[in-house]
N, C-alpha and C positions, 0 to 999 in steps of 0.2 A: 295122874288124872284118875286112876282107878283105886286109889288108896281107901276112900270111904266105901266104895262098892265092895272091895275085898273083905272089909270088916264084916259086912252083912253076909257075904258068901260063906264065911266061917259059921254063921248061924243058920245056914241052909236057906237063906232068903235070896232068891234070884230074880224075882219080878220087882225090880227097883225102878221107879219112875223119877226121872229128873223133871223138874217143873221150873219154867222161867217165863218172864214177861218182857215185853218191849212196848214203849210208847206211853210211859207215864208223864214225860215232860213236854211233849209237843203241844202247840196251840190248836192243832186241828187233827182230825182223824181219830180212830179207835185205839184202845189199848188191846193188845193181843197177847195171849198166853199160850204156851205149848207144853205138853206133857209127853215124854218119850221114854219108852222102856227098851233098853238095849239088851242083846243077848249077853250071857255071862262071858267076862273077859274080852269083850268086844274091843276092837282097835279100828279107829278111823283116822287115817293120815291127815294131818293138818287141823284136826278139830281141837279148838281151844276156845278161850273167851272170844265171843263173836266181835267184840270191839277191837280185838287185836288181829283179826283175820282180814287180810286185804279184800276189798270189796269184789275184786275180780274173781276171788276164790269162793265167794259165798254160795253161788249156785252149785258149784262142783261138790262142795262139802254137804250142802243141803241134800243133794241127790244121793250122796253116799249114806247119809243118815236114813233117808227114805228107803234105800235098798236093804239096809241091815237091821233096822229097828223091828222089834217084835210088835210094837203098837205105838201109834202116834195119835194124840188128841189135840185139838186146837179150840181155844175159846176166844171170842171176840165181843167186846163191849164197846158200843159206839159212843159218840160224843154226847148224845142225849142221856144215856145211862150215866156217864161220867158226871154230867152237870146235875143230875138228880140225886146221886148217892155219894159223890166225891170220888176222886181218883183212887184213893186207897181201897175203898169198898168195891169199886168197879174192877180193880185189879184182882181182888179176891174172887169176885164172881167169875171173871174170865178164867182164872186158874181152876176153879171148881168145874166149870164147863169143860175145860180141856181134859181134866182127870176123868170126868164122867164118860167121856168118849172112848176111853181106853178099854180094849178087849184083847187079852184078859185084864182084869183089874189088878193094880199093883199091890204087893205085900208091904211096901214101904215107899215113902216119898222123900226125895231130896229137893230142897229149894233154898233160896238165898236168905230170905228173912220174913216170909209171910206165914202166918198161921192160918191154914185153910179151914179149920174147924171140922174136917172130915174124920170119920171113924177109922182112920188108917194111920199107923205109926209114921212119924215124920221127923226128919232131921234138918235143921236149918244150918246152912254152911256159909260162913262169911266168904265173900268173893267166890261163890259156888261155881260160877261159870268158868273160873280159872282153876278150880280145884277138883271138880267132879265131871267126869266124861258125860254122865247122864244129864246134868244140868247144862253143860256146854252144848249137847245135842239139842236140848229144848230151846236154848237161846238162839241157835242158828235157824231153827225151824220158825220160831216166832218172828225173828227179824226179817227173813226172806218173805214170809207171809205178809207181814205188815208193809214192807217195801213195795210189794206188788199191788197191794190195796191203794197205797198212796200214788203209785204210777197211774192207776186207773183214775183216781181223783184229779190228777194233773191234767188228764185229757178232758175231764168233765168241767174243771174249774181252772182254766189257763190263767197265767199271770201271777201265780203265787209260788211257782217253782217247787211244787209238792214232790215231783219225781226226784229232785236232788236233795231237798231238805227234810223230806218225810214229815212235814208239818211242824218242824222246830222253828223257832223265831229267828231265822237268819235275816240278813239285810234285805234280800230280795223278797222274802215273805212279808216282812213289815212294809216294804214299799208297795207290794200288792194290796195289802190291807188299806194303806193310805189312799191308793188310787181307786180300788175296786170295792172296798168295803168287806163286810163279814159274809162268809158263805154258810150254807146250812151244815157244813161239817166242822165248823169252828166251835171250840169249847167256850161257851159264854160264861162259865164260872172261872176262867183263867184270865189273868191280866196279860196284855192290855185289851183283850177282847171284851171283857166285862165293862170296862170304861167306855169303849167305843160304842157298844150297844146302848149303854145308859145315855151317852151323849146324843146318839141318834134319836132315841126316844124323846129326850128333852127337846131336841131341835124340832122334831115333828109336832110335839105338843105345843111348843111356843109358836110355831108357824100357824097352827090352827087357831091358837088364842089370838095372835096378832091379826089374823085374817078376819076373825069374827068381832074383834074389839079394837080395830085399828084407830078409831076416833077416841076411844076411852082409855087406852093404855098410855101411861105417862111416857113422854118422849125419852126420858133418861133410861127407862127400862128397855125400850125398843132398841136404842143405840147400844146399850150394854150387851144385849143379846146378839146384835149383829156383829159387834166387834169380837165377841167370844167365838163365834162360829164363822167369821170372815164372810158374813152375808152383808152386802152393801146395796140395799135398795135405794131408789132415787130419793125417797123422802129423808133418808138418813143424811144424804149429802147436803140437804137444805138446812141442817141444824148443826153445822160445824162449831158454832159458838158455844155449844154445850161441851165440846171436847177439848182435851188438852192438846198441846202442840204436837207431840209425837203421833197422836191419833189423826190430827189434821193432815200430817204428812202422809200417813198411811192412806187416808181417803183420797188424797190428791192423785194417787196412782190410778184411781179408777175414773178420773176425768177424761 
């Protein structure tokens, strides 16, 4: 886990920052990046790729990193930034923010695959969180930080199981979306959130249109809209002869 760091030690570079992020794939919440500088030849028992560390060990190892690190920086970009600039750019912004918080500033950066664009020499390491102790330390810090954020959101927005799924599209999360709708922390540029928001906008605009033009809207259009969104007003039931047999059976459920 220190093989990449030791190559730099030979060049008398000791302020090496591992950088990693978590939260690119979820449907809700921020993307979080962490940057960590560990002391030379540091050893932290159990520190590895955060995806391979048992969840019950996360806090213990996180605390060990906090105790031994020379510097730690954290960058957070919320869902609004993600929707504005896309997840890739938001991740780079979070990483830059995390690095900017380090004191002292690093002499070299290790990360998995992102080019930060900073005037600091950098090495990208494939599967870096499993091959570099510095990146593994950043990974566990980012993960625990984001998990805590999502636990707070779970209290604020119950019904989506954020504490357990961290915003990923699990069955319970999707069930919450279906029942409760989209929250302010959901990423509206991600599917299926994007389609849900668009459908809700269309539904609202159609409702306003139908309300204002109820006498002038062709009945076929009104019925098509109601069937699409499972809206069955009383006037739709009076025009079943416009509908095919399966739709008649569907409407009969509401009698």
